[in-house]
C-alpha positions as CSV (number, residue, x, y, z in Angstrom):
1,M,0.0,0.0,0.0
2,D,2.8,2.4,0.9
3,N,4.5,1.7,-2.4
4,G,1.2,2.4,-4.2
5,R,0.9,5.7,-2.4
6,A,4.5,6.6,-3.2
7,V,3.9,6.0,-6.9
8,E,0.7,8.0,-6.8
9,G,2.6,10.8,-5.1
10,Q,5.3,10.8,-7.8
11,V,2.7,10.9,-10.5
12,G,1.0,13.8,-8.8
13,L,4.3,15.6,-8.5
14,K,5.0,15.1,-12.2
15,Q,1.5,16.4,-13.1
16,K,2.0,19.5,-10.9
17,D,5.5,20.0,-12.3
18,A,4.0,19.8,-15.9
19,E,1.3,22.4,-14.9
20,I,3.9,24.7,-13.4
21,R,6.0,24.5,-16.5
22,V,3.0,25.3,-18.7
23,H,1.9,28.2,-16.5
24,G,5.5,29.3,-16.2
25,R,5.7,29.7,-20.0
26,I,8.2,26.8,-20.4
27,L,7.2,25.5,-23.8
28,P,7.1,21.9,-25.0
29,E,10.2,20.6,-26.7
30,S,8.5,20.5,-30.1
31,T,7.5,24.2,-29.8
32,E,11.0,25.1,-28.8
33,Q,12.5,23.2,-31.7
34,K,10.1,25.0,-34.1
35,K,11.2,28.4,-32.7
36,S,14.8,27.4,-33.1
37,V,14.3,26.5,-36.8
38,I,12.5,29.8,-37.4
39,N,15.2,31.7,-35.7
40,S,17.8,30.0,-37.8
41,L,15.9,30.6,-41.0
42,V,15.5,34.3,-40.2
43,S,19.1,34.8,-39.1
44,G,20.4,32.9,-42.2
45,A,18.3,34.9,-44.6
46,L,19.5,38.2,-43.2
47,A,23.1,37.0,-43.1
48,G,23.0,36.0,-46.8
49,A,21.4,39.2,-47.9
50,V,23.8,41.5,-46.1
51,A,26.9,39.6,-47.1
52,K,26.0,39.3,-50.8
53,T,24.9,42.9,-51.2
54,A,28.1,44.1,-49.7
55,V,30.2,42.3,-52.3
56,A,27.8,42.3,-55.3
57,P,30.0,44.6,-57.6
58,L,33.0,42.4,-57.0
59,D,31.0,39.2,-57.5
60,R,29.5,40.5,-60.8
61,T,33.0,41.4,-62.0
62,K,34.4,38.0,-61.1
63,I,31.6,36.2,-63.0
64,I,32.2,38.3,-66.1
65,F,35.8,37.2,-66.1
66,Q,35.0,33.6,-65.3
67,V,32.8,33.2,-68.4
68,S,35.1,35.0,-70.8
69,S,38.5,34.1,-72.3
70,N,40.0,37.5,-71.3
71,R,43.0,37.4,-69.1
72,F,42.2,38.4,-65.5
73,S,44.2,40.9,-63.4
74,A,43.4,43.3,-60.6
75,K,44.0,46.2,-63.0
76,E,41.6,44.8,-65.6
77,A,39.0,44.1,-63.0
78,Y,39.2,47.7,-61.8
79,R,39.0,49.0,-65.4
80,L,35.9,46.8,-66.0
81,I,34.2,48.2,-62.9
82,Y,35.1,51.8,-63.8
83,R,33.9,51.3,-67.4
84,T,30.6,49.8,-66.2
85,Y,30.1,52.7,-63.8
86,L,30.8,55.3,-66.6
87,S,28.6,53.7,-69.3
88,E,25.7,52.3,-67.2
89,G,25.7,54.2,-64.0
90,F,26.6,53.4,-60.3
91,F,23.7,51.0,-59.6
92,S,24.5,48.9,-62.7
93,L,27.4,47.5,-60.6
94,W,24.6,45.7,-58.6
95,R,22.9,44.4,-61.8
96,G,21.7,40.9,-61.1
97,N,21.6,41.5,-57.4
98,S,17.8,41.3,-57.3
99,A,18.2,37.8,-58.7
100,T,21.0,37.2,-56.2
101,M,18.7,38.2,-53.3
102,V,15.9,36.0,-54.6
103,R,18.3,33.1,-54.6
104,V,20.6,33.9,-51.7
105,I,17.9,34.6,-49.1
106,P,16.3,31.2,-49.3
107,Y,19.8,29.6,-49.9
108,A,21.4,31.1,-46.8
109,A,18.2,30.5,-44.7
110,I,18.1,26.8,-45.7
111,Q,21.9,26.4,-45.4
112,F,22.2,27.8,-41.9
113,S,19.0,26.2,-40.6
114,A,20.0,22.9,-42.1
115,H,23.4,23.1,-40.6
116,E,22.0,23.6,-37.1
117,E,19.7,20.6,-37.6
118,Y,22.5,18.4,-39.0
119,K,24.7,19.3,-36.1
120,Q,22.0,18.1,-33.7
121,L,21.4,14.9,-35.6
122,L,25.1,14.1,-35.9
123,G,25.6,15.1,-32.2
124,S,22.9,12.6,-31.2
125,Y,24.3,9.9,-33.4
126,Y,27.9,10.2,-32.2
127,G,26.9,11.0,-28.6
128,Y,28.0,14.6,-28.6
129,Q,24.6,16.1,-27.8
130,G,25.1,19.6,-26.4
131,K,28.9,19.5,-27.1
132,A,31.1,20.6,-30.0
133,L,31.3,17.9,-32.7
134,T,34.6,16.2,-33.6
135,P,36.3,17.2,-36.9
136,L,34.7,14.7,-39.3
137,P,31.0,15.2,-38.2
138,R,31.7,19.0,-38.2
139,F,32.8,18.8,-41.9
140,V,29.9,16.4,-42.8
141,A,27.3,18.8,-41.2
142,G,28.6,21.7,-43.3
143,S,28.7,19.7,-46.5
144,L,25.2,18.3,-46.0
145,A,23.9,21.8,-45.3
146,G,25.4,23.2,-48.5
147,I,24.1,20.3,-50.6
148,T,20.6,20.7,-49.2
149,A,20.5,24.5,-49.9
150,A,22.0,24.1,-53.4
151,M,19.6,21.4,-54.5
152,L,16.5,23.5,-53.5
153,T,17.7,26.8,-55.0
154,Y,19.8,25.9,-58.0
155,P,17.7,27.4,-60.8
156,L,17.9,30.8,-59.1
157,D,21.7,30.6,-59.1
158,L,21.7,30.0,-62.9
159,V,19.3,32.9,-63.4
160,R,21.6,35.2,-61.4
161,A,24.6,34.2,-63.4
162,R,22.8,34.8,-66.7
163,M,21.7,38.3,-65.6
164,A,25.2,39.2,-64.4
165,V,26.9,38.5,-67.8
166,T,24.2,39.8,-70.3
167,P,23.1,43.3,-71.2
168,K,19.9,44.7,-69.8
169,E,18.2,44.4,-73.3
170,M,18.6,40.6,-73.3
171,Y,16.9,39.9,-69.9
172,S,14.8,42.6,-68.4
173,N,14.0,40.8,-65.1
174,I,14.1,37.4,-63.3
175,I,10.8,36.2,-64.7
176,H,11.9,37.1,-68.2
177,V,15.1,35.0,-67.8
178,F,13.0,32.0,-66.7
179,M,10.6,32.4,-69.6
180,R,13.3,32.8,-72.3
181,I,15.4,29.9,-71.0
182,S,12.3,27.6,-70.8
183,H,11.1,28.6,-74.3
184,E,14.4,28.8,-76.2
185,E,16.6,26.2,-74.4
186,G,14.2,24.0,-72.5
187,L,13.5,23.4,-68.8
188,K,16.5,21.1,-68.5
189,T,18.8,24.1,-69.0
190,L,17.7,25.5,-65.6
191,Y,19.8,22.7,-64.0
192,R,22.8,23.0,-66.4
193,G,26.0,23.0,-64.3
194,F,24.3,21.3,-61.4
195,A,26.8,18.5,-61.1
196,P,29.9,20.8,-60.7
197,T,27.9,22.9,-58.2
198,I,27.2,19.9,-56.0
199,L,30.8,18.7,-56.3
200,G,32.0,22.1,-55.5
201,V,29.7,22.8,-52.6
202,I,30.9,19.7,-50.7
203,P,34.4,21.0,-50.0
204,Y,33.2,24.7,-50.0
205,A,30.4,24.4,-47.4
206,G,32.1,21.6,-45.5
207,L,35.4,23.5,-45.1
208,S,33.7,26.8,-44.4
209,F,31.6,25.6,-41.6
210,F,34.3,23.3,-40.3
211,T,36.9,26.1,-40.2
212,Y,34.5,28.6,-38.5
213,E,33.2,26.1,-35.9
214,T,36.8,24.9,-35.2
215,L,38.1,28.5,-34.7
216,K,35.2,29.2,-32.3
217,K,35.9,26.1,-30.3
218,L,39.6,26.9,-30.1
219,H,38.7,30.4,-29.0
220,A,36.4,29.1,-26.3
221,D,39.1,26.6,-25.1
222,H,41.7,29.4,-24.7
223,S,39.4,32.1,-23.4
224,G,37.6,30.2,-20.7
225,G,34.4,30.0,-22.7
226,R,34.0,33.7,-23.4
227,E,31.9,34.5,-26.5
228,P,33.9,35.9,-29.4
229,Y,33.7,39.7,-30.1
230,P,32.1,40.6,-33.5
231,V,35.5,41.5,-34.9
232,E,36.8,38.0,-33.9
233,R,33.8,36.4,-35.6
234,L,34.6,38.4,-38.7
235,V,38.2,37.1,-38.7
236,F,37.0,33.5,-38.1
237,G,34.5,33.8,-41.0
238,A,37.1,35.4,-43.3
239,C,39.5,32.5,-42.7
240,A,36.6,30.0,-43.3
241,G,35.8,31.8,-46.6
242,L,39.4,31.9,-47.8
243,I,39.9,28.2,-47.2
244,G,36.5,27.0,-48.5
245,Q,36.5,29.1,-51.7
246,S,40.1,28.3,-52.6
247,A,39.4,24.5,-52.3
248,S,36.4,24.6,-54.6
249,Y,37.3,27.4,-57.1
250,P,38.0,25.4,-60.3
251,L,34.5,23.8,-60.0
252,D,33.0,27.3,-59.5
253,V,34.6,28.4,-62.9
254,V,33.2,25.2,-64.6
255,R,29.8,25.8,-63.1
256,R,29.7,29.4,-64.4
257,R,30.8,28.4,-67.9
258,M,28.0,25.7,-68.1
259,Q,25.4,28.1,-66.7
260,T,26.0,30.9,-69.1
261,A,26.9,28.9,-72.2
262,G,23.5,29.2,-73.8
263,A,23.4,33.0,-73.4
264,L,26.9,33.5,-74.8
265,G,26.6,31.1,-77.8
266,Y,28.7,28.2,-76.4
267,F,27.9,24.6,-75.5
268,Y,29.6,22.5,-72.8
269,G,28.4,18.9,-72.5
270,S,30.0,17.8,-69.2
271,I,32.3,18.8,-66.4
272,F,35.3,17.0,-68.0
273,L,34.8,18.5,-71.4
274,T,34.3,22.0,-70.0
275,M,37.5,21.6,-68.0
276,R,39.4,20.3,-71.0
277,D,38.2,23.2,-73.2
278,I,39.2,25.8,-70.6
279,I,42.6,24.3,-70.0
280,R,43.2,23.9,-73.8
281,E,42.2,27.5,-74.6
282,E,43.4,29.4,-71.5
283,G,45.8,27.2,-69.6
284,L,45.4,25.4,-66.2
285,I,46.1,28.3,-63.8
286,R,44.8,31.2,-66.0
287,G,41.7,29.3,-66.9
288,L,40.5,27.3,-63.9
289,Y,41.8,29.8,-61.4
290,K,40.8,33.0,-63.2
291,G,39.5,35.6,-60.8
292,L,40.7,33.7,-57.7
293,S,42.7,36.7,-56.4
294,M,39.5,38.7,-56.5
295,N,37.8,35.9,-54.6
296,W,40.4,36.2,-52.0
297,V,39.2,39.7,-51.4
298,K,35.5,39.2,-51.9
299,G,35.1,35.7,-50.4
300,P,36.5,36.3,-46.9
301,I,34.5,39.6,-46.6
302,A,31.3,37.9,-47.6
303,V,31.7,34.8,-45.5
304,G,32.9,36.8,-42.5
305,I,29.9,39.1,-42.7
306,S,27.6,36.1,-43.2
307,F,28.8,34.1,-40.3
308,T,29.0,37.1,-38.0
309,T,25.5,38.4,-38.9
310,F,24.0,34.9,-38.3
311,D,25.6,34.5,-34.9
312,L,24.7,38.0,-33.7
313,M,21.1,37.6,-35.0
314,Q,20.8,34.3,-33.1
315,I,22.0,36.0,-29.9
316,L,19.7,38.9,-30.4
317,L,16.6,36.7,-31.1
318,R,17.4,34.6,-28.0
319,K,17.6,37.7,-25.8
320,W,14.4,39.1,-27.3
321,E,12.6,35.8,-26.6
322,H,13.9,35.7,-23.1
323,S,12.7,39.3,-22.4
324,M,9.3,38.5,-23.9
325,N,9.0,35.5,-21.6
326,V,10.0,37.5,-18.5
327,Q,7.4,40.2,-19.3
328,R,4.7,37.5,-19.6
């Protein structure tokens, strides 16, 4: 009888505890998880938009050189930017940025949110729940996040590349690009260059997230767990961008060539044939690494801003949620 009463007492305590938690605004785990996903989506979307807008003129210039046979140099890049400014106006340097935003906002939102989810899944699988992942799962989480985002948003990336390398008369807006490609080249064209994109995003996203997370862990180990300052986050992100983009750059050139081939009157049948033609016509370094020096300026800035914006937005949203719960 005493044991029965004890069990009843424990059940009663659990029920009261559940009631206290509900009235105390402590939400169920499923609700908390939904909020976490939404926060990651919002933070990721803002991070991508801010980062890409900041480097849009450099990104457009890089794409123009990637898809042409002209030799790249910093001097020639500056001349191109200046000529574009004189002939088409200041805001023409951001031509294609609307398509970039349409693509990068969902891409970054999905990538950052997916990364948080993959970290939790891999943490549970390897027994690191609530702790920093070991190097291999850290790399895998980043790669899977990049693959997920690229698969869901790829046609928008192709549209952005087409708008960046063509005159305004050819494509007036994003919808016009979709309509012309579908009518003149077929719907399959919207996924031209998809294979090198996926092959490139594995080392790019994997190494970027791996490097950033590793540097944050090293910082925490050596600073007693102190949160990095925004400037430190920018530096960590810049290092991540430098390593990630350098590792995947040749596939980025191949991707751009395949994406813009139809608009520029070329045809590339496969990754191998595209690489072969580029190397034959322009050489290994000058062809497959064309514009890399500009990427060493643009990439670290963009990735640094992106990671920093995401982290700071996450912190800000958590503080806002906490203050709202306290007020209630």
